[in-house]
C-alpha positions in Angstrom: 186.9 112.1 40.4 185.2 108.8 41.1 185.7 106.9 44.3 187.1 103.4 44.3 183.6 102.1 45.1 182.1 103.9 42.1 184.9 102.6 39.8 184.3 99.1 41.1 180.6 99.3 40.6 181.0 100.6 37.1 183.6 97.9 36.2 181.4 95.1 37.5 178.4 96.5 35.6 180.3 96.8 32.4 181.6 93.2 32.8 178.2 91.8 33.6 176.6 93.5 30.6 179.3 92.4 28.2 179.5 88.9 29.5 175.7 88.6 29.8 176.0 87.6 33.5 174.4 88.8 36.7 176.5 91.5 38.3 176.3 89.6 41.6 178.1 86.6 40.0 181.3 88.7 39.3 183.7 89.4 42.1 186.9 91.5 42.2 188.9 88.3 42.7 187.7 86.6 39.5 190.3 86.1 36.9 189.3 87.4 33.5 190.2 84.4 31.4 189.8 81.4 33.8 186.8 82.5 35.9 185.0 84.8 33.5 186.0 83.1 30.2 187.2 86.2 28.4 188.8 85.6 25.1 191.0 88.1 23.2 188.1 89.6 21.3 186.1 90.1 24.5 189.1 91.8 26.0 189.4 94.2 23.1 185.7 95.1 23.3 186.0 95.6 27.1 189.0 98.0 26.6 186.9 100.1 24.3 184.0 100.1 26.8 186.4 101.1 29.7 188.1 103.7 27.6 184.8 105.3 26.7 183.3 105.1 30.2 186.4 106.4 32.0 187.5 108.8 29.2 191.0 107.5 28.9 193.2 105.5 26.5 194.4 102.1 27.7 197.6 100.9 25.9 197.6 97.2 24.8 200.6 96.5 27.0 198.7 97.7 30.0 195.7 95.6 29.3 197.9 92.5 28.9 199.0 92.9 32.6 195.4 93.0 33.9 194.5 89.4 35.0 191.7 89.9 37.5 188.7 92.2 37.9 190.6 93.8 40.9 193.5 94.6 38.6 191.2 96.5 36.3 189.7 98.5 39.2 193.1 99.3 40.7 194.4 100.3 37.3 191.5 102.6 36.5 191.8 104.2 40.0 195.5 104.8 39.6 195.1 106.2 36.1 192.3 108.5 37.2 194.4 109.7 40.2 197.4 110.3 38.0 195.5 112.4 35.5 193.5 114.4 38.0 
């Protein structure tokens, strides 16, 4: 099971790669749409990346609730803990 720090690092790395940004420019407090400029297509691609990286399925209704980078980290940590 990954620590919250490992999950956070992985999420930030995936976001940076997908958004073609420096990982240092993304913070857990960034909002996905306003701060990072995610559109619906970006969000779908990210879900696929997170599902593959964390070996889980993320329902659409769950993804719609995730508004910040921290929301994603907390969600993945909770899901990982509940399936362990």
